[in-house]
N, CA, C and O of each residue as an XYZ file, in Angstrom:
436
protein
N      30.251     47.901    -39.209
C      31.553     47.546    -38.687
C      31.600     47.943    -37.225
O      31.063     48.983    -36.842
N      32.239     47.122    -36.408
C      32.380     47.474    -35.003
C      33.454     48.534    -34.841
O      34.251     48.774    -35.748
N      33.466     49.168    -33.665
C      34.479     50.188    -33.418
C      35.850     49.561    -33.183
O      36.869     50.243    -33.291
N      35.881     48.294    -32.868
C      37.141     47.589    -32.697
C      37.633     47.101    -34.052
O      36.846     46.851    -34.964
N      38.924     46.976    -34.162
C      39.507     46.411    -35.370
C      40.267     45.160    -34.985
O      40.722     45.025    -33.849
N      40.402     44.263    -35.910
C      41.156     43.045    -35.624
C      42.621     43.397    -35.389
O      43.111     44.422    -35.864
N      43.294     42.554    -34.669
C      44.722     42.759    -34.421
C      45.522     42.109    -35.544
O      45.034     41.193    -36.205
N      46.739     42.576    -35.760
C      47.599     41.929    -36.755
C      47.820     40.447    -36.444
O      47.876     39.623    -37.357
N      47.944     40.110    -35.167
C      48.168     38.701    -34.794
C      46.972     37.830    -35.173
O      47.146     36.708    -35.649
N      45.764     38.343    -34.963
C      44.568     37.566    -35.319
C      44.499     37.357    -36.828
O      44.130     36.280    -37.295
N      44.854     38.388    -37.585
C      44.855     38.306    -39.045
C      45.871     37.271    -39.525
O      45.551     36.431    -40.366
N      47.092     37.329    -38.995
C      48.122     36.373    -39.396
C      47.701     34.952    -39.044
O      47.906     34.027    -39.829
N      47.117     34.781    -37.876
C      46.634     33.451    -37.463
C      45.593     32.933    -38.454
O      45.612     31.760    -38.826
N      44.691     33.806    -38.878
C      43.662     33.411    -39.848
C      44.290     33.046    -41.192
O      43.872     32.077    -41.826
N      45.287     33.811    -41.629
C      45.950     33.514    -42.898
C      46.639     32.154    -42.860
O      46.674     31.438    -43.861
N      47.180     31.808    -41.712
C      47.891     30.540    -41.552
C      46.956     29.354    -41.298
O      47.365     28.202    -41.445
N      45.722     29.625    -40.924
C      44.808     28.587    -40.443
C      44.397     27.560    -41.505
O      44.024     26.437    -41.168
N      44.464     27.936    -42.757
C      43.964     27.053    -43.808
C      42.469     27.186    -44.022
O      41.910     26.537    -44.906
N      41.813     28.017    -43.226
C      40.368     28.226    -43.335
C      40.007     29.014    -44.595
O      38.907     28.870    -45.129
N      40.934     29.845    -45.064
C      40.671     30.707    -46.208
C      41.437     30.220    -47.428
O      42.652     30.028    -47.376
N      40.714     30.022    -48.527
C      41.373     29.698    -49.795
C      42.065     30.954    -50.301
O      41.534     32.058    -50.181
N      43.245     30.779    -50.863
C      43.971     31.924    -51.402
C      43.387     32.361    -52.738
O      42.900     31.548    -53.524
N      43.447     33.655    -52.970
C      43.009     34.224    -54.247
C      43.941     35.367    -54.597
O      44.653     35.889    -53.739
N      43.930     35.748    -55.847
C      44.748     36.875    -56.303
C      43.853     37.864    -57.017
O      42.855     37.493    -57.635
N      44.230     39.147    -56.919
C      43.603     40.178    -57.736
C      42.282     40.730    -57.250
O      41.790     41.709    -57.810
N      41.686     40.133    -56.219
C      40.417     40.635    -55.704
C      40.218     40.165    -54.275
O      40.812     39.180    -53.836
N      39.376     40.885    -53.562
C      39.124     40.533    -52.171
C      38.510     39.144    -52.042
O      38.893     38.373    -51.163
N      37.564     38.825    -52.912
C      36.863     37.546    -52.892
C      36.591     37.136    -54.328
O      36.022     37.908    -55.099
N      36.998     35.915    -54.692
C      36.737     35.475    -56.062
C      35.517     34.561    -56.117
O      34.923     34.240    -55.088
N      35.155     34.151    -57.317
C      33.937     33.355    -57.512
C      34.047     31.956    -56.916
O      33.033     31.272    -56.775
N      35.247     31.518    -56.563
C      35.435     30.194    -55.962
C      35.549     30.268    -54.445
O      35.839     29.267    -53.791
N      35.318     31.472    -53.879
C      35.373     31.637    -52.438
C      36.754     31.936    -51.894
O      36.937     31.996    -50.679
N      37.723     32.124    -52.763
C      39.072     32.473    -52.317
C      39.170     33.952    -52.004
O      38.457     34.769    -52.586
N      40.063     34.293    -51.076
C      40.258     35.692    -50.680
C      41.725     36.054    -50.753
O      42.600     35.233    -50.480
N      41.981     37.304    -51.130
C      43.346     37.810    -51.018
C      43.595     38.142    -49.548
O      42.668     38.109    -48.738
N      44.835     38.459    -49.205
C      45.156     38.731    -47.799
C      44.371     39.926    -47.264
O      43.987     39.935    -46.095
N      44.126     40.933    -48.103
C      43.332     42.083    -47.663
C      41.856     41.710    -47.544
O      41.140     42.262    -46.709
N      41.402     40.779    -48.374
C      40.032     40.281    -48.263
C      39.810     39.574    -46.937
O      38.763     39.731    -46.309
N      40.813     38.783    -46.505
C      40.719     38.115    -45.207
C      40.637     39.159    -44.098
O      39.822     39.027    -43.184
N      41.468     40.192    -44.169
C      41.431     41.261    -43.161
C      40.066     41.938    -43.141
O      39.503     42.171    -42.071
N      39.536     42.251    -44.311
C      38.226     42.910    -44.386
C      37.129     41.999    -43.834
O      36.252     42.451    -43.098
N      37.184     40.720    -44.192
C      36.196     39.750    -43.706
C      36.230     39.651    -42.177
O      35.187     39.694    -41.523
N      37.422     39.521    -41.622
C      37.559     39.431    -40.167
C      37.085     40.705    -39.470
O      36.666     40.676    -38.313
N      37.160     41.810    -40.187
C      36.755     43.097    -39.626
C      35.279     43.402    -39.867
O      34.816     44.500    -39.556
N      34.541     42.445    -40.414
C      33.096     42.589    -40.510
C      32.532     42.900    -41.884
O      31.329     43.128    -42.006
N      33.354     42.917    -42.917
C      32.849     43.225    -44.261
C      32.041     42.070    -44.820
O      32.401     40.907    -44.642
N      30.956     42.391    -45.491
C      30.178     41.404    -46.240
C      30.681     41.447    -47.676
O      30.310     42.329    -48.449
N      31.523     40.492    -48.020
C      32.141     40.491    -49.342
C      31.292     39.779    -50.389
O      31.670     39.756    -51.560
N      30.163     39.200    -50.005
C      29.372     38.399    -50.929
C      28.636     39.206    -51.990
O      28.235     38.642    -53.007
N      28.445     40.507    -51.787
C      27.699     41.313    -52.753
C      28.557     41.781    -53.912
O      28.041     42.387    -54.851
N      29.846     41.518    -53.871
C      30.777     42.101    -54.833
C      30.550     41.662    -56.268
O      30.156     40.525    -56.528
N      30.801     42.570    -57.191
C      30.911     42.220    -58.602
C      32.330     41.706    -58.770
O      33.267     42.492    -58.913
N      32.488     40.411    -58.754
C      33.815     39.813    -58.717
C      34.634     40.046    -59.983
O      35.843     39.809    -59.980
N      34.017     40.493    -61.040
C      34.775     40.732    -62.261
C      35.560     42.035    -62.196
O      36.511     42.218    -62.955
N      35.176     42.949    -61.297
C      35.846     44.246    -61.276
C      36.366     44.657    -59.906
O      37.138     45.612    -59.819
N      35.983     43.990    -58.853
C      36.321     44.434    -57.497
C      37.692     43.915    -57.110
O      37.893     42.708    -56.975
N      38.630     44.826    -56.933
C      40.003     44.435    -56.645
C      40.402     44.830    -55.232
O      39.681     45.562    -54.553
N      41.545     44.346    -54.801
C      42.038     44.631    -53.446
C      42.242     46.114    -53.206
O      42.097     46.575    -52.073
N      42.567     46.859    -54.219
C      42.893     48.256    -54.012
C      41.708     49.197    -54.051
O      41.889     50.404    -53.890
N      40.501     48.692    -54.257
C      39.345     49.570    -54.445
C      38.243     49.202    -53.462
O      37.932     48.025    -53.280
N      37.653     50.216    -52.826
C      36.475     49.997    -51.993
C      36.747     49.285    -50.677
O      37.868     48.852    -50.413
N      35.727     49.170    -49.871
C      35.762     48.503    -48.564
C      36.879     49.018    -47.664
O      37.337     48.300    -46.775
N      37.325     50.265    -47.887
C      38.422     50.798    -47.087
C      38.060     50.895    -45.620
O      38.945     50.814    -44.769
N      36.786     51.066    -45.294
C      36.386     51.138    -43.895
C      36.594     49.812    -43.180
O      36.640     49.775    -41.951
N      36.717     48.743    -43.915
C      36.896     47.428    -43.316
C      38.340     46.949    -43.328
O      38.662     45.955    -42.677
N      39.209     47.629    -44.049
C      40.628     47.294    -44.007
C      41.164     47.907    -42.715
O      41.027     49.113    -42.513
N      41.768     47.110    -41.839
C      42.224     47.647    -40.555
C      43.132     48.861    -40.714
O      43.928     48.938    -41.649
N      43.001     49.805    -39.792
C      43.755     51.054    -39.869
C      45.258     50.833    -39.885
O      45.995     51.652    -40.434
N      45.722     49.747    -39.297
C      47.161     49.510    -39.209
C      47.757     49.047    -40.537
O      48.978     48.961    -40.669
N      46.917     48.751    -41.508
C      47.409     48.505    -42.872
C      47.270     49.832    -43.596
O      46.224     50.122    -44.176
N      48.323     50.638    -43.563
C      48.250     51.952    -44.207
C      48.302     51.785    -45.721
O      48.645     50.708    -46.210
N      47.969     52.832    -46.470
C      47.937     52.692    -47.937
C      49.233     52.156    -48.545
O      49.194     51.386    -49.505
N      50.367     52.553    -48.000
C      51.636     52.032    -48.527
C      51.775     50.545    -48.298
O      52.124     49.801    -49.214
N      51.500     50.099    -47.062
C      51.564     48.671    -46.757
C      50.492     47.903    -47.523
O      50.737     46.799    -48.009
N      49.303     48.492    -47.627
C      48.217     47.831    -48.347
C      48.565     47.610    -49.807
O      48.280     46.551    -50.365
N      49.179     48.606    -50.426
C      49.590     48.455    -51.821
C      50.648     47.372    -51.939
O      50.605     46.551    -52.855
N      51.610     47.369    -50.999
C      52.637     46.328    -51.006
C      52.007     44.950    -50.852
O      52.392     44.005    -51.541
N      51.038     44.838    -49.946
C      50.374     43.551    -49.732
C      49.602     43.107    -50.960
O      49.612     41.927    -51.311
N      48.934     44.042    -51.614
C      48.194     43.690    -52.826
C      49.153     43.173    -53.899
O      48.851     42.200    -54.590
N      50.302     43.823    -54.036
C      51.292     43.374    -55.027
C      51.845     42.010    -54.632
O      51.942     41.113    -55.469
N      52.212     41.846    -53.344
C      52.708     40.545    -52.883
C      51.666     39.461    -53.091
O      51.986     38.353    -53.522
N      50.428     39.781    -52.786
C      49.340     38.821    -52.894
C      49.139     38.358    -54.330
O      48.798     37.201    -54.573
N      49.347     39.250    -55.266
C      49.018     38.945    -56.653
C      50.138     38.239    -57.396
O      50.109     38.145    -58.623
N      51.134     37.739    -56.654
C      52.139     36.887    -57.268
C      51.504     35.541    -57.573
O      50.367     35.285    -57.178
N      52.212     34.701    -58.256
C      51.678     33.400    -58.680
C      51.141     32.570    -57.509
O      50.137     31.872    -57.659
N      51.793     32.638    -56.357
C      51.433     31.773    -55.238
C      50.378     32.358    -54.305
O      49.962     31.684    -53.363
N      49.940     33.577    -54.537
C      49.026     34.200    -53.583
C      49.819     34.768    -52.425
O      51.045     34.859    -52.503
N      49.141     35.155    -51.344
C      49.841     35.851    -50.267
C      50.944     34.982    -49.658
O      50.700     33.859    -49.216
N      52.144     35.521    -49.647
C      53.277     34.783    -49.077
C      53.387     35.046    -47.575
O      53.760     36.144    -47.160
N      53.068     34.055    -46.775
C      53.052     34.203    -45.324
C      54.392     34.713    -44.801
O      54.425     35.561    -43.910
N      55.480     34.210    -45.339
C      56.799     34.616    -44.843
C      57.019     36.115    -45.018
O      57.581     36.760    -44.133
N      56.594     36.668    -46.124
C      56.774     38.104    -46.364
C      55.836     38.915    -45.469
O      56.208     39.982    -44.982
N      54.637     38.416    -45.256
C      53.704     39.101    -44.358
C      54.250     39.075    -42.931
O      54.152     40.068    -42.210
N      54.825     37.938    -42.524
C      55.401     37.844    -41.181
C      56.502     38.884    -40.975
O      56.656     39.416    -39.876
N      57.258     39.170    -42.015
C      58.321     40.175    -41.906
C      57.756     41.578    -41.689
O      58.431     42.437    -41.121
N      56.528     41.814    -42.136
C      55.884     43.119    -41.952
C      55.156     43.238    -40.612
O      54.695     44.323    -40.256
N      55.048     42.153    -39.877
C      54.283     42.165    -38.632
C      54.771     43.206    -37.623
O      53.929     43.837    -36.984
N      56.080     43.427    -37.436
C      56.477     44.483    -36.490
C      55.933     45.861    -36.873
O      55.583     46.651    -35.997
N      55.859     46.149    -38.154
C      55.300     47.428    -38.618
C      53.814     47.484    -38.291
O      53.322     48.497    -37.795
N      53.103     46.400    -38.566
C      51.662     46.356    -38.295
C      51.387     46.446    -36.793
O      50.488     47.170    -36.365
N      52.159     45.712    -35.999
C      51.958     45.721    -34.544
C      52.203     47.123    -33.968
O      51.457     47.583    -33.104
N      53.235     47.783    -34.448
C      53.538     49.144    -33.969
C      52.395     50.091    -34.306
O      51.979     50.883    -33.461
N      51.884     50.018    -35.533
C      50.772     50.874    -35.942
C      49.506     50.532    -35.146
O      48.747     51.425    -34.770
N      49.285     49.247    -34.893
C      48.118     48.817    -34.129
C      48.171     49.382    -32.705
O      47.187     49.932    -32.211
N      49.330     49.240    -32.052
C      49.473     49.764    -30.683
C      49.304     51.283    -30.659
O      48.641     51.818    -29.770
N      49.892     51.971    -31.618
C      49.790     53.435    -31.660
C      48.348     53.879    -31.897
O      47.909     54.880    -31.330
N      47.612     53.150    -32.722
C      46.227     53.510    -33.044
C      45.242     53.223    -31.939
O      44.140     53.770    -31.935
N      45.613     52.381    -31.006
C      44.713     52.016    -29.909
C      44.856     52.951    -28.720
O      44.091     52.844    -27.762
N      45.814     53.861    -28.759
C      46.024     54.785    -27.625
C      45.002     55.891    -27.628
O      45.025     56.756    -26.752
């Protein structure tokens, strides 16, 4: 992993891009879909292809690749939001962006 971390804006842009198939319950599923935390980990340099997809969930492992500005509380909230029927809800993530941006700016000082 590089010493730099992705910005919240870059992550949101990627989520909106349509480049990533949505998935629930795991960082990367067998069909190539990713949960919102999987997208963050991927953008931050994680190799998600080695995963045992039957057991690897958003809340376990690869913590070094989850950006620092997604704290455990926000990460848990995102995992729960992500695992709804529709997958990650962009509108709800957008509402959390001020929190992520503040943490990102504070962590870069």
